[in-house]
N, CA, C and O atoms as a Tripos MOL2 file, in Angstrom:
@<TRIPOS>MOLECULE
protein
  288   287    72     0     0
PROTEIN
NO_CHARGES

@<TRIPOS>ATOM
      1 N         -16.0160   10.6740  -10.5540 N.3       1 MET1
      2 CA        -14.1060   10.6310  -10.7520 C.3       1 MET1
      3 C         -13.0900   11.4890  -11.5750 C.2       1 MET1
      4 O         -12.8440   11.6520  -12.7700 O.2       1 MET1
      5 N         -12.5370   12.0350  -10.1970 N.am      2 ARG2
      6 CA        -11.3100   12.4090  -11.6640 C.3       2 ARG2
      7 C         -10.1660   12.2210  -11.5980 C.2       2 ARG2
      8 O          -9.4530   12.0100  -10.6170 O.2       2 ARG2
      9 N          -9.9150   12.2970  -12.7580 N.am      3 SER3
     10 CA         -8.8500   11.6050  -13.7850 C.3       3 SER3
     11 C          -7.7140   12.7350  -14.0730 C.2       3 SER3
     12 O          -7.9920   13.9340  -14.0460 O.2       3 SER3
     13 N          -5.9640   12.0760  -14.4440 N.am      4 PHE4
     14 CA         -4.6010   12.7760  -14.4850 C.3       4 PHE4
     15 C          -4.5840   12.7860  -15.9130 C.2       4 PHE4
     16 O          -5.1280   11.9440  -16.6280 O.2       4 PHE4
     17 N          -4.0380   13.6200  -16.2310 N.am      5 ARG5
     18 CA         -3.4190   13.3740  -17.5820 C.3       5 ARG5
     19 C          -2.1710   13.2640  -17.3230 C.2       5 ARG5
     20 O          -1.7970   13.2670  -16.1500 O.2       5 ARG5
     21 N          -1.4490   13.1680  -18.1680 N.am      6 THR6
     22 CA          0.3230   12.9300  -18.2360 C.3       6 THR6
     23 C           0.9600   12.7720  -20.1380 C.2       6 THR6
     24 O           0.5620   12.0760  -21.0720 O.2       6 THR6
     25 N           1.9570   13.6800  -20.0260 N.am      7 VAL7
     26 CA          2.0380   13.5070  -21.4940 C.3       7 VAL7
     27 C           3.1400   11.9120  -21.8170 C.2       7 VAL7
     28 O           4.0750   11.2790  -21.3260 O.2       7 VAL7
     29 N           1.9970   11.9210  -23.2340 N.am      8 GLY8
     30 CA          2.2260   10.4570  -24.0320 C.3       8 GLY8
     31 C           1.2210    9.4500  -22.9040 C.2       8 GLY8
     32 O           1.7310    8.3300  -22.9520 O.2       8 GLY8
     33 N           0.5970    9.4360  -22.3990 N.am      9 ARG9
     34 CA          0.0750    8.0840  -21.4600 C.3       9 ARG9
     35 C          -1.5000    8.3080  -21.1350 C.2       9 ARG9
     36 O          -1.9080    9.4020  -20.7470 O.2       9 ARG9
     37 N          -2.6250    6.8370  -21.3820 N.am     10 GLU10
     38 CA         -4.2460    7.2880  -21.2120 C.3      10 GLU10
     39 C          -4.5250    8.0390  -19.6100 C.2      10 GLU10
     40 O          -3.4290    8.2740  -19.1010 O.2      10 GLU10
     41 N          -4.9930    8.2120  -19.2450 N.am     11 ILE11
     42 CA         -5.4210    9.3210  -18.1830 C.3      11 ILE11
     43 C          -5.8160    8.1430  -17.7360 C.2      11 ILE11
     44 O          -6.4150    7.2410  -18.3200 O.2      11 ILE11
     45 N          -5.1290    8.2920  -15.7970 N.am     12 SER12
     46 CA         -5.4020    7.5460  -15.1040 C.3      12 SER12
     47 C          -6.1060    7.5560  -13.8130 C.2      12 SER12
     48 O          -5.8860    8.6910  -13.3880 O.2      12 SER12
     49 N          -6.5360    7.1870  -13.2960 N.am     13 SER13
     50 CA         -7.4590    7.2790  -12.2720 C.3      13 SER13
     51 C          -6.8870    7.7850  -11.0600 C.2      13 SER13
     52 O          -5.6900    7.5250  -10.9400 O.2      13 SER13
     53 N          -7.6490    8.7290   -9.7120 N.am     14 VAL14
     54 CA         -7.5050    8.8150   -9.0770 C.3      14 VAL14
     55 C          -7.1450    6.6920   -7.7470 C.2      14 VAL14
     56 O          -6.2700    6.2600   -6.9960 O.2      14 VAL14
     57 N          -8.1200    6.3410   -8.1450 N.am     15 ASP15
     58 CA         -8.0060    4.9560   -8.0970 C.3      15 ASP15
     59 C          -7.0440    4.7440   -8.0850 C.2      15 ASP15
     60 O          -6.3550    4.9170   -7.0800 O.2      15 ASP15
     61 N          -6.5940    4.2820   -9.1940 N.am     16 SER16
     62 CA         -4.6840    3.7430   -9.7700 C.3      16 SER16
     63 C          -3.5910    4.2530   -8.7740 C.2      16 SER16
     64 O          -2.7120    3.6040   -8.2080 O.2      16 SER16
     65 N          -4.0200    6.2510   -8.6780 N.am     17 PHE17
     66 CA         -2.7950    6.3070   -8.5300 C.3      17 PHE17
     67 C          -2.6950    5.3800   -6.6900 C.2      17 PHE17
     68 O          -1.7680    4.6260   -6.3910 O.2      17 PHE17
     69 N          -3.7640    5.6880   -5.8350 N.am     18 ARG18
     70 CA         -3.7550    5.0110   -4.0050 C.3      18 ARG18
     71 C          -3.2890    3.6850   -4.9400 C.2      18 ARG18
     72 O          -2.1630    3.6820   -5.4380 O.2      18 ARG18
     73 N          -4.0680    2.7420   -5.1170 N.am     19 LEU19
     74 CA         -3.4680    1.2240   -5.4990 C.3      19 LEU19
     75 C          -1.9230    1.9920   -5.5610 C.2      19 LEU19
     76 O          -1.7480    2.4910   -4.4500 O.2      19 LEU19
     77 N          -1.0880    2.1870   -6.1920 N.am     20 GLN20
     78 CA          0.0200    1.9120   -5.9890 C.3      20 GLN20
     79 C           0.4370    3.2670   -4.7670 C.2      20 GLN20
     80 O           1.5570    3.1500   -4.2690 O.2      20 GLN20
     81 N          -0.0740    4.0060   -4.4860 N.am     21 LEU21
     82 CA          0.8230    4.7710   -3.0230 C.3      21 LEU21
     83 C           0.6790    3.5050   -2.0940 C.2      21 LEU21
     84 O           1.4480    3.4100   -1.1380 O.2      21 LEU21
     85 N          -0.3660    2.4230   -2.3500 N.am     22 ALA22
     86 CA         -0.7120    1.5090   -0.4090 C.3      22 ALA22
     87 C           0.7840    0.7940   -1.2920 C.2      22 ALA22
     88 O           1.7130    0.8040   -0.4850 O.2      22 ALA22
     89 N           1.3470    0.0690   -2.9860 N.am     23 LYS23
     90 CA          1.9180   -1.1930   -2.8090 C.3      23 LYS23
     91 C           3.6290   -0.3060   -2.8030 C.2      23 LYS23
     92 O           4.6760   -0.9480   -2.7150 O.2      23 LYS23
     93 N           3.5840    1.3120   -2.9210 N.am     24 THR24
     94 CA          4.3360    1.8760   -1.8910 C.3      24 THR24
     95 C           5.1400    2.1200   -1.0290 C.2      24 THR24
     96 O           6.3290    2.4170   -0.9060 O.2      24 THR24
     97 N           3.6800    1.8180   -0.0570 N.am     25 ARG25
     98 CA          3.6960    1.9800    1.5080 C.3      25 ARG25
     99 C           4.4450    0.6030    1.7470 C.2      25 ARG25
    100 O           5.6050    0.6670    2.1540 O.2      25 ARG25
    101 N           3.8170   -0.7490    1.5040 N.am     26 VAL26
    102 CA          4.3440   -2.0600    1.5540 C.3      26 VAL26
    103 C           6.0460   -1.8940    1.2420 C.2      26 VAL26
    104 O           6.9530   -2.3350    1.9490 O.2      26 VAL26
    105 N           6.1670   -1.1690    0.0440 N.am     27 ASP27
    106 CA          7.8710   -1.6680    0.0330 C.3      27 ASP27
    107 C           8.1530   -0.8710    0.9380 C.2      27 ASP27
    108 O           8.6560   -1.4830    1.8800 O.2      27 ASP27
    109 N           8.0610    0.4070    1.1490 N.am     28 ILE28
    110 CA          8.3360    1.1130    2.0570 C.3      28 ILE28
    111 C           8.8510    0.6280    3.7180 C.2      28 ILE28
    112 O           9.9760    0.4820    4.1970 O.2      28 ILE28
    113 N           7.5570    0.4750    4.2710 N.am     29 ALA29
    114 CA          7.4520   -0.3000    5.1570 C.3      29 ALA29
    115 C           8.6320   -1.6420    5.5590 C.2      29 ALA29
    116 O           9.1930   -1.9150    6.6210 O.2      29 ALA29
    117 N           8.7050   -2.4750    3.7930 N.am     30 LYS30
    118 CA          9.7380   -3.4670    3.8210 C.3      30 LYS30
    119 C          11.1420   -3.4810    4.6230 C.2      30 LYS30
    120 O          11.5020   -4.2770    5.4900 O.2      30 LYS30
    121 N          12.0370   -2.0390    3.9260 N.am     31 VAL31
    122 CA         12.3610   -1.8290    3.8160 C.3      31 VAL31
    123 C          12.7800   -1.0080    5.6500 C.2      31 VAL31
    124 O          13.9350   -1.1210    6.0620 O.2      31 VAL31
    125 N          12.3230   -0.6870    6.0250 N.am     32 ILE32
    126 CA         12.0470    0.2040    7.6290 C.3      32 ILE32
    127 C          11.7230   -1.1240    8.7390 C.2      32 ILE32
    128 O          11.3630   -1.0430    9.9130 O.2      32 ILE32
    129 N          12.0000   -2.3880    7.8880 N.am     33 MET33
    130 CA         10.9200   -3.5530    9.5110 C.3      33 MET33
    131 C          11.7010   -2.9250   10.7540 C.2      33 MET33
    132 O          11.2460   -2.2320   11.6640 O.2      33 MET33
    133 N          13.0540   -3.3820   10.5270 N.am     34 LYS34
    134 CA         14.1640   -3.4340   11.4850 C.3      34 LYS34
    135 C          14.4220   -2.3920   11.8710 C.2      34 LYS34
    136 O          14.6670   -2.5840   13.0620 O.2      34 LYS34
    137 N          14.5760   -1.0760   11.6110 N.am     35 LYS35
    138 CA         15.2520    0.1190   11.8380 C.3      35 LYS35
    139 C          14.1070    0.6550   12.3070 C.2      35 LYS35
    140 O          14.3020    1.2160   13.3840 O.2      35 LYS35
    141 N          12.7120    0.7220   11.8390 N.am     36 ASN36
    142 CA         11.5830    1.8220   12.4620 C.3      36 ASN36
    143 C           9.9300    0.1340   12.2210 C.2      36 ASN36
    144 O           9.1190   -0.0270   11.3100 O.2      36 ASN36
    145 N          10.0780   -0.3790   13.0340 N.am     37 PRO37
    146 CA          8.7720   -0.9450   13.3140 C.3      37 PRO37
    147 C           7.9550   -0.3320   13.5460 C.2      37 PRO37
    148 O           6.9390   -0.9990   13.3530 O.2      37 PRO37
    149 N           7.6380    0.9420   13.9860 N.am     38 LYS38
    150 CA          6.2530    1.8240   14.7520 C.3      38 LYS38
    151 C           6.1090    2.1960   13.0750 C.2      38 LYS38
    152 O           5.1480    1.7110   12.4760 O.2      38 LYS38
    153 N           6.7490    2.7670   12.5880 N.am     39 LEU39
    154 CA          6.1330    3.4030   11.0810 C.3      39 LEU39
    155 C           6.5190    2.5220   10.2180 C.2      39 LEU39
    156 O           6.5030    3.0520    9.1070 O.2      39 LEU39
    157 N           7.0780    0.7400   10.1300 N.am     40 ALA40
    158 CA          6.9740    0.3030    9.0330 C.3      40 ALA40
    159 C           5.6630   -0.0220    9.3470 C.2      40 ALA40
    160 O           4.9560    0.3320    8.4040 O.2      40 ALA40
    161 N           4.5300   -0.9000   10.8760 N.am     41 LYS41
    162 CA          2.9440   -0.5900   11.0820 C.3      41 LYS41
    163 C           2.3670    0.2360   10.4320 C.2      41 LYS41
    164 O           1.6510   -0.1190    9.4960 O.2      41 LYS41
    165 N           2.5050    1.3580   10.7120 N.am     42 GLU42
    166 CA          1.1790    2.6240    9.8060 C.3      42 GLU42
    167 C           1.5530    2.3270    8.9780 C.2      42 GLU42
    168 O           0.7300    1.7200    8.2930 O.2      42 GLU42
    169 N           2.6130    2.4290    8.5080 N.am     43 LYS43
    170 CA          2.8140    2.4170    6.7950 C.3      43 LYS43
    171 C           1.5450    0.9490    5.6540 C.2      43 LYS43
    172 O           0.9060    1.1600    4.6230 O.2      43 LYS43
    173 N           1.6980   -0.6140    6.6290 N.am     44 LEU44
    174 CA          1.1460   -1.1020    6.2170 C.3      44 LEU44
    175 C          -0.2480   -1.5290    7.4050 C.2      44 LEU44
    176 O          -0.4610   -2.5050    8.1250 O.2      44 LEU44
    177 N          -0.9550   -0.2930    7.1480 N.am     45 TYR45
    178 CA         -2.3570   -0.8830    9.0380 C.3      45 TYR45
    179 C          -2.4620    0.2380    7.2870 C.2      45 TYR45
    180 O          -2.9790   -0.2520    6.2830 O.2      45 TYR45
    181 N          -1.9240    1.5630    7.2920 N.am     46 MET46
    182 CA         -2.5850    2.7520    5.8410 C.3      46 MET46
    183 C          -2.7640    1.3950    4.6850 C.2      46 MET46
    184 O          -3.9140    0.9560    4.6440 O.2      46 MET46
    185 N          -1.7830    0.7280    3.7910 N.am     47 ALA47
    186 CA         -1.2930    0.1310    3.1790 C.3      47 ALA47
    187 C          -2.7310   -0.6710    2.9850 C.2      47 ALA47
    188 O          -3.4920   -0.7990    2.0260 O.2      47 ALA47
    189 N          -2.7360   -0.9260    3.7150 N.am     48 GLY48
    190 CA         -4.2480   -2.2670    4.0730 C.3      48 GLY48
    191 C          -5.2110   -2.5160    3.9620 C.2      48 GLY48
    192 O          -5.8960   -3.4980    3.6750 O.2      48 GLY48
    193 N          -5.3670   -0.9250    4.3680 N.am     49 GLU49
    194 CA         -7.1090   -0.3770    4.1100 C.3      49 GLU49
    195 C          -7.6030   -0.0560    2.7820 C.2      49 GLU49
    196 O          -8.7770   -0.0930    2.4120 O.2      49 GLU49
    197 N          -6.5170    0.2820    2.0680 N.am     50 THR50
    198 CA         -6.8240    0.7700    1.0190 C.3      50 THR50
    199 C          -6.6630   -0.6340    0.2130 C.2      50 THR50
    200 O          -6.9810   -0.4960   -0.9690 O.2      50 THR50
    201 N          -6.3430   -1.6530    0.4770 N.am     51 PHE51
    202 CA         -6.6800   -3.1720   -0.6280 C.3      51 PHE51
    203 C          -7.7840   -3.7580   -0.1340 C.2      51 PHE51
    204 O          -8.4380   -4.5600   -0.8000 O.2      51 PHE51
    205 N          -8.1420   -3.3510    1.2850 N.am     52 LYS52
    206 CA         -9.3570   -3.7260    1.7530 C.3      52 LYS52
    207 C         -10.8310   -2.6490    1.2620 C.2      52 LYS52
    208 O         -11.9310   -2.8440    1.7790 O.2      52 LYS52
    209 N         -10.5880   -1.4830    0.1550 N.am     53 GLU53
    210 CA        -11.6930   -1.3350   -0.2360 C.3      53 GLU53
    211 C         -11.2390   -1.5080   -1.3530 C.2      53 GLU53
    212 O         -12.0480   -1.9500   -2.1680 O.2      53 GLU53
    213 N         -10.0810   -1.2940   -1.7540 N.am     54 PHE54
    214 CA        -10.8150   -1.9670   -3.3110 C.3      54 PHE54
    215 C         -10.7100   -4.0180   -3.3280 C.2      54 PHE54
    216 O         -10.4650   -4.8340   -4.2170 O.2      54 PHE54
    217 N         -10.9130   -4.0850   -2.4370 N.am     55 GLY55
    218 CA        -10.5460   -6.1220   -2.1760 C.3      55 GLY55
    219 C         -10.3490   -6.5370   -3.5370 C.2      55 GLY55
    220 O         -10.8770   -6.7350   -4.6310 O.2      55 GLY55
    221 N          -8.4440   -6.5780   -2.3110 N.am     56 ARG56
    222 CA         -7.9210   -6.7170   -3.2290 C.3      56 ARG56
    223 C          -7.5320   -7.8110   -2.3070 C.2      56 ARG56
    224 O          -6.6440   -7.3620   -1.5830 O.2      56 ARG56
    225 N          -7.8320   -9.2260   -1.9620 N.am     57 THR57
    226 CA         -7.6360  -10.1000   -1.1350 C.3      57 THR57
    227 C          -5.2620  -10.0910   -0.6700 C.2      57 THR57
    228 O          -4.4150   -9.8630    0.1940 O.2      57 THR57
    229 N          -5.5330  -10.6200   -2.3580 N.am     58 LYS58
    230 CA         -3.4820  -11.2660   -2.1180 C.3      58 LYS58
    231 C          -3.2750  -10.4190   -1.3670 C.2      58 LYS58
    232 O          -2.5400  -10.6330   -0.4030 O.2      58 LYS58
    233 N          -4.0660   -8.7590   -1.6490 N.am     59 GLU59
    234 CA         -2.4420   -8.0950   -1.5870 C.3      59 GLU59
    235 C          -2.8320   -7.4090    0.1740 C.2      59 GLU59
    236 O          -1.9400   -6.8790    0.8360 O.2      59 GLU59
    237 N          -3.9040   -7.5160    0.5650 N.am     60 VAL60
    238 CA         -4.6350   -7.8350    2.3790 C.3      60 VAL60
    239 C          -4.1450   -8.7550    2.5960 C.2      60 VAL60
    240 O          -3.0750   -8.4060    3.0950 O.2      60 VAL60
    241 N          -4.1890  -10.1770    2.5600 N.am     61 ASN61
    242 CA         -3.2590  -11.0120    2.8810 C.3      61 ASN61
    243 C          -0.9940  -10.9720    3.5270 C.2      61 ASN61
    244 O          -0.3770  -11.2710    4.5490 O.2      61 ASN61
    245 N          -0.6340  -10.4150    2.1190 N.am     62 PHE62
    246 CA          0.5400  -10.5030    2.2890 C.3      62 PHE62
    247 C           0.4880   -8.7410    3.6460 C.2      62 PHE62
    248 O           1.7130   -8.6250    3.6700 O.2      62 PHE62
    249 N           0.3300   -8.3650    3.9430 N.am     63 VAL63
    250 CA         -0.0900   -6.8560    4.5060 C.3      63 VAL63
    251 C          -0.0560   -7.8820    6.0510 C.2      63 VAL63
    252 O           0.5580   -7.8040    7.1150 O.2      63 VAL63
    253 N          -1.0200   -8.7800    5.4960 N.am     64 SER64
    254 CA         -1.3250   -9.1960    6.7810 C.3      64 SER64
    255 C           0.0260  -10.2010    7.7760 C.2      64 SER64
    256 O           0.2450  -10.3590    8.9770 O.2      64 SER64
    257 N           0.6840  -10.6980    6.4860 N.am     65 MET65
    258 CA          1.9920  -11.6830    6.4870 C.3      65 MET65
    259 C           2.5070  -10.4430    7.3560 C.2      65 MET65
    260 O           2.0730  -10.3230    8.5020 O.2      65 MET65
    261 N           3.3760   -9.5600    6.8670 N.am     66 LEU66
    262 CA          4.1130   -8.7890    7.2290 C.3      66 LEU66
    263 C           3.7050   -7.9970    8.5190 C.2      66 LEU66
    264 O           4.6040   -7.6880    9.3010 O.2      66 LEU66
    265 N           2.1670   -7.5830    8.8460 N.am     67 LEU67
    266 CA          2.3510   -7.2610    9.9120 C.3      67 LEU67
    267 C           2.4510   -8.6040   11.3540 C.2      67 LEU67
    268 O           2.6550   -8.2160   12.5040 O.2      67 LEU67
    269 N           2.2980   -9.9260   11.0780 N.am     68 SER68
    270 CA          2.3330  -10.5320   11.6280 C.3      68 SER68
    271 C           4.3790  -10.6640   12.3990 C.2      68 SER68
    272 O           4.8250  -10.5990   13.5450 O.2      68 SER68
    273 N           4.9080  -10.8220   11.3000 N.am     69 ARG69
    274 CA          6.0800  -10.4090   11.7030 C.3      69 ARG69
    275 C           6.4570   -9.1660   12.2410 C.2      69 ARG69
    276 O           7.6160   -8.8720   12.5320 O.2      69 ARG69
    277 N           5.6540   -8.5700   12.3500 N.am     70 LEU70
    278 CA          6.3630   -7.2490   13.0110 C.3      70 LEU70
    279 C           5.6190   -7.0670   14.3770 C.2      70 LEU70
    280 O           5.9720   -6.1210   15.0820 O.2      70 LEU70
    281 N           4.6800   -7.8440   14.7830 N.am     71 LEU71
    282 CA          4.0530   -8.1220   15.8990 C.3      71 LEU71
    283 C           4.5770   -8.9770   16.6010 C.2      71 LEU71
    284 O           4.3260   -8.9300   17.8050 O.2      71 LEU71
    285 N           5.5660  -10.1470   16.0360 N.am     72 ASN72
    286 CA          6.4730  -11.1800   17.1140 C.3      72 ASN72
    287 C           7.6920  -10.8360   17.4020 C.2      72 ASN72
    288 O           8.3690  -11.5350   18.1570 O.2      72 ASN72
@<TRIPOS>BOND
     1     1     2 1
     2     2     3 1
     3     3     4 2
     4     3     5 am
     5     5     6 1
     6     6     7 1
     7     7     8 2
     8     7     9 am
     9     9    10 1
    10    10    11 1
    11    11    12 2
    12    11    13 am
    13    13    14 1
    14    14    15 1
    15    15    16 2
    16    15    17 am
    17    17    18 1
    18    18    19 1
    19    19    20 2
    20    19    21 am
    21    21    22 1
    22    22    23 1
    23    23    24 2
    24    23    25 am
    25    25    26 1
    26    26    27 1
    27    27    28 2
    28    27    29 am
    29    29    30 1
    30    30    31 1
    31    31    32 2
    32    31    33 am
    33    33    34 1
    34    34    35 1
    35    35    36 2
    36    35    37 am
    37    37    38 1
    38    38    39 1
    39    39    40 2
    40    39    41 am
    41    41    42 1
    42    42    43 1
    43    43    44 2
    44    43    45 am
    45    45    46 1
    46    46    47 1
    47    47    48 2
    48    47    49 am
    49    49    50 1
    50    50    51 1
    51    51    52 2
    52    51    53 am
    53    53    54 1
    54    54    55 1
    55    55    56 2
    56    55    57 am
    57    57    58 1
    58    58    59 1
    59    59    60 2
    60    59    61 am
    61    61    62 1
    62    62    63 1
    63    63    64 2
    64    63    65 am
    65    65    66 1
    66    66    67 1
    67    67    68 2
    68    67    69 am
    69    69    70 1
    70    70    71 1
    71    71    72 2
    72    71    73 am
    73    73    74 1
    74    74    75 1
    75    75    76 2
    76    75    77 am
    77    77    78 1
    78    78    79 1
    79    79    80 2
    80    79    81 am
    81    81    82 1
    82    82    83 1
    83    83    84 2
    84    83    85 am
    85    85    86 1
    86    86    87 1
    87    87    88 2
    88    87    89 am
    89    89    90 1
    90    90    91 1
    91    91    92 2
    92    91    93 am
    93    93    94 1
    94    94    95 1
    95    95    96 2
    96    95    97 am
    97    97    98 1
    98    98    99 1
    99    99   100 2
   100    99   101 am
   101   101   102 1
   102   102   103 1
   103   103   104 2
   104   103   105 am
   105   105   106 1
   106   106   107 1
   107   107   108 2
   108   107   109 am
   109   109   110 1
   110   110   111 1
   111   111   112 2
   112   111   113 am
   113   113   114 1
   114   114   115 1
   115   115   116 2
   116   115   117 am
   117   117   118 1
   118   118   119 1
   119   119   120 2
   120   119   121 am
   121   121   122 1
   122   122   123 1
   123   123   124 2
   124   123   125 am
   125   125   126 1
   126   126   127 1
   127   127   128 2
   128   127   129 am
   129   129   130 1
   130   130   131 1
   131   131   132 2
   132   131   133 am
   133   133   134 1
   134   134   135 1
   135   135   136 2
   136   135   137 am
   137   137   138 1
   138   138   139 1
   139   139   140 2
   140   139   141 am
   141   141   142 1
   142   142   143 1
   143   143   144 2
   144   143   145 am
   145   145   146 1
   146   146   147 1
   147   147   148 2
   148   147   149 am
   149   149   150 1
   150   150   151 1
   151   151   152 2
   152   151   153 am
   153   153   154 1
   154   154   155 1
   155   155   156 2
   156   155   157 am
   157   157   158 1
   158   158   159 1
   159   159   160 2
   160   159   161 am
   161   161   162 1
   162   162   163 1
   163   163   164 2
   164   163   165 am
   165   165   166 1
   166   166   167 1
   167   167   168 2
   168   167   169 am
   169   169   170 1
   170   170   171 1
   171   171   172 2
   172   171   173 am
   173   173   174 1
   174   174   175 1
   175   175   176 2
   176   175   177 am
   177   177   178 1
   178   178   179 1
   179   179   180 2
   180   179   181 am
   181   181   182 1
   182   182   183 1
   183   183   184 2
   184   183   185 am
   185   185   186 1
   186   186   187 1
   187   187   188 2
   188   187   189 am
   189   189   190 1
   190   190   191 1
   191   191   192 2
   192   191   193 am
   193   193   194 1
   194   194   195 1
   195   195   196 2
   196   195   197 am
   197   197   198 1
   198   198   199 1
   199   199   200 2
   200   199   201 am
   201   201   202 1
   202   202   203 1
   203   203   204 2
   204   203   205 am
   205   205   206 1
   206   206   207 1
   207   207   208 2
   208   207   209 am
   209   209   210 1
   210   210   211 1
   211   211   212 2
   212   211   213 am
   213   213   214 1
   214   214   215 1
   215   215   216 2
   216   215   217 am
   217   217   218 1
   218   218   219 1
   219   219   220 2
   220   219   221 am
   221   221   222 1
   222   222   223 1
   223   223   224 2
   224   223   225 am
   225   225   226 1
   226   226   227 1
   227   227   228 2
   228   227   229 am
   229   229   230 1
   230   230   231 1
   231   231   232 2
   232   231   233 am
   233   233   234 1
   234   234   235 1
   235   235   236 2
   236   235   237 am
   237   237   238 1
   238   238   239 1
   239   239   240 2
   240   239   241 am
   241   241   242 1
   242   242   243 1
   243   243   244 2
   244   243   245 am
   245   245   246 1
   246   246   247 1
   247   247   248 2
   248   247   249 am
   249   249   250 1
   250   250   251 1
   251   251   252 2
   252   251   253 am
   253   253   254 1
   254   254   255 1
   255   255   256 2
   256   255   257 am
   257   257   258 1
   258   258   259 1
   259   259   260 2
   260   259   261 am
   261   261   262 1
   262   262   263 1
   263   263   264 2
   264   263   265 am
   265   265   266 1
   266   266   267 1
   267   267   268 2
   268   267   269 am
   269   269   270 1
   270   270   271 1
   271   271   272 2
   272   271   273 am
   273   273   274 1
   274   274   275 1
   275   275   276 2
   276   275   277 am
   277   277   278 1
   278   278   279 1
   279   279   280 2
   280   279   281 am
   281   281   282 1
   282   282   283 1
   283   283   284 2
   284   283   285 am
   285   285   286 1
   286   286   287 1
   287   287   288 2
@<TRIPOS>SUBSTRUCTURE
     1 MET1         2 RESIDUE 1 A MET
     2 ARG2         6 RESIDUE 1 A ARG
     3 SER3        10 RESIDUE 1 A SER
     4 PHE4        14 RESIDUE 1 A PHE
     5 ARG5        18 RESIDUE 1 A ARG
     6 THR6        22 RESIDUE 1 A THR
     7 VAL7        26 RESIDUE 1 A VAL
     8 GLY8        30 RESIDUE 1 A GLY
     9 ARG9        34 RESIDUE 1 A ARG
    10 GLU10       38 RESIDUE 1 A GLU
    11 ILE11       42 RESIDUE 1 A ILE
    12 SER12       46 RESIDUE 1 A SER
    13 SER13       50 RESIDUE 1 A SER
    14 VAL14       54 RESIDUE 1 A VAL
    15 ASP15       58 RESIDUE 1 A ASP
    16 SER16       62 RESIDUE 1 A SER
    17 PHE17       66 RESIDUE 1 A PHE
    18 ARG18       70 RESIDUE 1 A ARG
    19 LEU19       74 RESIDUE 1 A LEU
    20 GLN20       78 RESIDUE 1 A GLN
    21 LEU21       82 RESIDUE 1 A LEU
    22 ALA22       86 RESIDUE 1 A ALA
    23 LYS23       90 RESIDUE 1 A LYS
    24 THR24       94 RESIDUE 1 A THR
    25 ARG25       98 RESIDUE 1 A ARG
    26 VAL26      102 RESIDUE 1 A VAL
    27 ASP27      106 RESIDUE 1 A ASP
    28 ILE28      110 RESIDUE 1 A ILE
    29 ALA29      114 RESIDUE 1 A ALA
    30 LYS30      118 RESIDUE 1 A LYS
    31 VAL31      122 RESIDUE 1 A VAL
    32 ILE32      126 RESIDUE 1 A ILE
    33 MET33      130 RESIDUE 1 A MET
    34 LYS34      134 RESIDUE 1 A LYS
    35 LYS35      138 RESIDUE 1 A LYS
    36 ASN36      142 RESIDUE 1 A ASN
    37 PRO37      146 RESIDUE 1 A PRO
    38 LYS38      150 RESIDUE 1 A LYS
    39 LEU39      154 RESIDUE 1 A LEU
    40 ALA40      158 RESIDUE 1 A ALA
    41 LYS41      162 RESIDUE 1 A LYS
    42 GLU42      166 RESIDUE 1 A GLU
    43 LYS43      170 RESIDUE 1 A LYS
    44 LEU44      174 RESIDUE 1 A LEU
    45 TYR45      178 RESIDUE 1 A TYR
    46 MET46      182 RESIDUE 1 A MET
    47 ALA47      186 RESIDUE 1 A ALA
    48 GLY48      190 RESIDUE 1 A GLY
    49 GLU49      194 RESIDUE 1 A GLU
    50 THR50      198 RESIDUE 1 A THR
    51 PHE51      202 RESIDUE 1 A PHE
    52 LYS52      206 RESIDUE 1 A LYS
    53 GLU53      210 RESIDUE 1 A GLU
    54 PHE54      214 RESIDUE 1 A PHE
    55 GLY55      218 RESIDUE 1 A GLY
    56 ARG56      222 RESIDUE 1 A ARG
    57 THR57      226 RESIDUE 1 A THR
    58 LYS58      230 RESIDUE 1 A LYS
    59 GLU59      234 RESIDUE 1 A GLU
    60 VAL60      238 RESIDUE 1 A VAL
    61 ASN61      242 RESIDUE 1 A ASN
    62 PHE62      246 RESIDUE 1 A PHE
    63 VAL63      250 RESIDUE 1 A VAL
    64 SER64      254 RESIDUE 1 A SER
    65 MET65      258 RESIDUE 1 A MET
    66 LEU66      262 RESIDUE 1 A LEU
    67 LEU67      266 RESIDUE 1 A LEU
    68 SER68      270 RESIDUE 1 A SER
    69 ARG69      274 RESIDUE 1 A ARG
    70 LEU70      278 RESIDUE 1 A LEU
    71 LEU71      282 RESIDUE 1 A LEU
    72 ASN72      286 RESIDUE 1 A ASN
């Protein structure tokens, strides 16, 4: 497992960066849901896969709820 050093902070793992990226993808999807639903779906699918990989059921359920809004 690779880790990254930052100035003044503890070492962060790649996994924590991947989770942070997934959360950011969800935030982006929420903003663009109405103007660009296709891109929002892509962002949500990518985030959902990351959350599933890490066993984050609360986040997976939230992503599923947002996807159901887009599909209706």
